[in-house]
KEKE-3310 file (N, C-alpha, C; in steps of 0.2 Angstrom, whole numbers, plus 5000, padded with zeros to 4 digits):
npx = (5183:5183:5175:5163:5166:5180:5183:5188:5200:5205:5202:5213:5224:5222:5224:5236:5244:5240:5247:5260:5265:5263:5272:5283:5284:5287:5301:5309:5309:5317:5330:5337:5336:5347:5356:5358:5366:5357:5352:5343:5329:5316:5302:5289:5270:5256:5235:5232:5243:5260:5275:5292:5303:5318:5335:5341:5354:5361:5361:5349:5345:5344:5329:5322:5327:5325:5310:5307:5312:5304:5292:5299:5301:5285:5282:5289:5285:5270:5274:5279:5266:5257:5264:5263:5252:5249:5252:5244:5227:5222:5230:5229:5219:5221:5234:5230:5224:5233:5242:5231:5232:5244:5246:5238:5242:5255:5250:5243:5251:5260:5252:5254:5255:5259:5259:5261:5272:5273:5274:5282:5295:5293:5296:5309:5316:5316:5321:5335:5339:5341:5352)
npy = (4905:4889:4875:4864:4852:4849:4849:4838:4841:4855:4852:4841:4849:4857:4850:4846:4860:4863:4853:4852:4866:4866:4856:4861:4874:4869:4863:4874:4878:4866:4867:4880:4877:4868:4877:4884:4877:4867:4852:4842:4834:4823:4823:4828:4820:4823:4825:4838:4843:4844:4844:4851:4842:4845:4848:4858:4859:4867:4879:4890:4902:4905:4904:4912:4912:4901:4899:4912:4904:4896:4903:4912:4903:4901:4914:4916:4905:4910:4922:4917:4911:4920:4929:4918:4921:4929:4922:4914:4909:4890:4895:4908:4907:4893:4895:4907:4901:4895:4906:4912:4899:4902:4913:4913:4906:4907:4922:4917:4910:4920:4924:4928:4916:4904:4890:4894:4899:4914:4918:4909:4914:4928:4922:4919:4931:4937:4928:4927:4943:4943:4936)
npz = (4935:4936:4924:4924:4921:4925:4939:4946:4942:4948:4962:4962:4959:4971:4982:4979:4982:4993:5003:4998:5000:5012:5017:5010:5018:5030:5028:5025:5040:5042:5034:5040:5050:5052:5047:5057:5066:5071:5076:5064:5067:5067:5056:5060:5058:5057:5059:5057:5049:5047:5054:5060:5071:5080:5086:5099:5100:5111:5108:5109:5107:5092:5087:5085:5071:5064:5065:5057:5044:5039:5038:5028:5017:5013:5011:4999:4992:4990:4983:4971:4967:4965:4954:4945:4942:4931:4919:4904:4904:4909:4919:4929:4935:4942:4948:4959:4966:4972:4977:4986:4997:4999:5005:5016:5024:5028:5034:5045:5051:5056:5067:5084:5094:5104:5099:5083:5069:5071:5085:5090:5083:5090:5103:5102:5097:5111:5119:5112:5115:5126:5131)
capx = (5180:5182:5169:5161:5170:5187:5182:5192:5208:5206:5202:5219:5227:5221:5228:5245:5247:5241:5253:5267:5266:5265:5281:5289:5286:5292:5306:5310:5312:5323:5334:5337:5337:5355:5359:5359:5367:5353:5351:5333:5326:5311:5297:5281:5267:5249:5229:5231:5246:5268:5281:5298:5307:5325:5339:5346:5361:5364:5358:5342:5345:5342:5324:5317:5328:5321:5304:5308:5315:5297:5288:5301:5298:5280:5283:5294:5278:5264:5275:5280:5261:5257:5271:5260:5243:5251:5252:5239:5221:5218:5235:5228:5213:5224:5239:5229:5224:5241:5241:5227:5229:5251:5245:5233:5246:5259:5247:5240:5258:5263:5248:5260:5252:5264:5260:5264:5278:5272:5275:5292:5299:5294:5300:5317:5318:5316:5328:5342:5340:5342:5358)
capy = (4899:4883:4873:4858:4845:4852:4849:4835:4844:4860:4847:4838:4854:4859:4847:4845:4865:4861:4847:4853:4875:4864:4854:4868:4877:4864:4862:4878:4878:4861:4871:4887:4871:4867:4882:4887:4871:4862:4844:4839:4825:4823:4827:4824:4819:4824:4824:4843:4846:4844:4849:4849:4841:4848:4846:4865:4859:4873:4887:4892:4907:4904:4899:4915:4912:4895:4903:4913:4901:4892:4911:4915:4901:4903:4921:4915:4903:4915:4928:4913:4910:4927:4928:4912:4923:4933:4913:4912:4903:4892:4898:4913:4903:4890:4900:4911:4897:4893:4912:4911:4896:4902:4920:4911:4900:4917:4927:4915:4908:4926:4926:4929:4912:4900:4885:4897:4903:4922:4915:4906:4920:4933:4918:4918:4937:4938:4925:4932:4947:4942:4931)
capz = (4938:4930:4922:4932:4918:4926:4946:4948:4941:4953:4966:4964:4961:4977:4987:4978:4982:5001:5003:4995:5002:5020:5018:5008:5023:5036:5024:5027:5046:5044:5031:5043:5057:5049:5044:5064:5069:5073:5069:5064:5072:5061:5053:5063:5053:5060:5053:5055:5047:5047:5060:5060:5075:5079:5094:5097:5100:5114:5103:5108:5102:5086:5087:5080:5063:5064:5065:5051:5040:5038:5036:5021:5013:5012:5008:4992:4988:4990:4977:4966:4963:4963:4948:4940:4938:4925:4912:4898:4905:4915:4925:4933:4941:4949:4954:4963:4972:4977:4979:4991:5000:5003:5009:5019:5029:5027:5038:5051:5055:5058:5073:5090:5099:5107:5094:5078:5067:5078:5093:5089:5083:5097:5109:5099:5098:5118:5119:5109:5118:5136:5130)
cpx = (5181:5177:5169:5165:5178:5188:5187:5200:5210:5205:5211:5224:5229:5223:5233:5245:5247:5246:5259:5268:5268:5272:5285:5289:5288:5301:5309:5314:5317:5330:5339:5339:5345:5358:5365:5364:5364:5354:5342:5333:5323:5306:5290:5273:5258:5240:5230:5238:5257:5272:5288:5302:5314:5327:5343:5349:5363:5362:5350:5340:5343:5336:5320:5322:5325:5315:5301:5310:5307:5293:5292:5300:5292:5279:5286:5287:5273:5267:5277:5271:5258:5257:5266:5253:5244:5252:5247:5233:5223:5223:5232:5222:5218:5232:5237:5226:5228:5243:5241:5228:5239:5250:5242:5237:5251:5255:5245:5245:5260:5258:5254:5257:5257:5266:5261:5268:5278:5275:5283:5296:5298:5296:5308:5321:5319:5321:5336:5342:5343:5350:5362)
cpy = (4892:4879:4866:4851:4845:4851:4845:4837:4849:4855:4844:4844:4856:4854:4847:4853:4864:4859:4849:4860:4868:4862:4858:4873:4875:4864:4869:4882:4874:4865:4876:4882:4871:4871:4884:4883:4868:4854:4843:4832:4824:4827:4823:4825:4822:4825:4830:4847:4840:4845:4847:4848:4842:4846:4854:4865:4865:4878:4889:4901:4911:4903:4904:4915:4907:4895:4906:4911:4898:4899:4914:4911:4900:4909:4919:4911:4907:4920:4925:4910:4916:4929:4924:4914:4926:4927:4916:4907:4895:4896:4901:4911:4900:4894:4904:4909:4896:4900:4913:4907:4897:4909:4920:4911:4904:4920:4924:4912:4916:4930:4925:4923:4907:4894:4889:4899:4910:4920:4912:4912:4926:4929:4920:4924:4939:4934:4926:4939:4950:4939:4937)
cpz = (4933:4930:4927:4928:4924:4934:4949:4946:4946:4957:4968:4964:4968:4983:4984:4981:4989:5004:5001:4998:5010:5021:5015:5013:5029:5036:5025:5034:5045:5041:5035:5049:5057:5047:5050:5067:5073:5070:5070:5066:5066:5059:5057:5058:5058:5055:5052:5049:5048:5051:5060:5067:5075:5088:5093:5099:5105:5111:5104:5108:5097:5084:5080:5072:5059:5061:5058:5044:5036:5035:5028:5015:5009:5009:5000:4988:4987:4982:4970:4963:4962:4955:4941:4936:4933:4918:4910:4904:4905:4921:4930:4939:4947:4953:4957:4968:4977:4980:4985:4998:5005:5007:5017:5026:5030:5035:5044:5054:5060:5066:5078:5096:5100:5102:5086:5077:5073:5083:5094:5090:5088:5103:5107:5101:5105:5119:5118:5113:5124:5135:5128)
residu = (MET:PRO:GLU:GLU:SER:SER:LEU:GLY:LEU:VAL:LEU:ALA:TRP:ALA:VAL:CYS:VAL:VAL:GLY:THR:SER:ALA:LEU:LEU:HIS:GLU:PHE:GLY:HIS:ALA:TRP:THR:ALA:ARG:ALA:VAL:GLY:TRP:ARG:VAL:VAL:GLU:PHE:ARG:TRP:ARG:TRP:TYR:GLY:VAL:ALA:VAL:VAL:ALA:ASP:GLN:ASN:GLY:ARG:PRO:GLU:ALA:LEU:TRP:LYS:VAL:ALA:LEU:GLY:GLY:LEU:ALA:ALA:THR:ALA:LEU:LEU:THR:LEU:GLY:PHE:LEU:VAL:GLY:THR:ALA:LEU:PRO:SER:PRO:ALA:PRO:TRP:LEU:PHE:GLY:LEU:GLY:PHE:TRP:VAL:ASN:ALA:THR:LEU:LEU:PHE:SER:ASN:LEU:VAL:PRO:ALA:ARG:ALA:LEU:ASP:GLY:GLY:GLN:LEU:LEU:ALA:GLY:LEU:ARG:ARG:ALA:ARG:SER:SER)
# end
């Protein structure tokens, strides 16, 4: 646990980890969308986060791949932060925070609710299966 004198550094680190992780998660969606032939229209910023808006270009069967792109980016970040916990102090605590933020983002996005990646993944797999 950090000392009180470094609380500002920890808070700054936490804000950077959360913001960068959310942005890289959405970039994972955007990169995958472009790879499957979709056109990325915009990033929408809301008080609760950011989202990618894409034109499917008549290829809705690729929805599951695009949903998986963000999840894969977050999984890689989670593993990267986990590896960073093996560095000398204070890295284990700081990278541990990054690990827990990304692990939480990853597992919460796996929930099969329509607005989350898990729901988009299931909907895309159903659509691809029926095509």
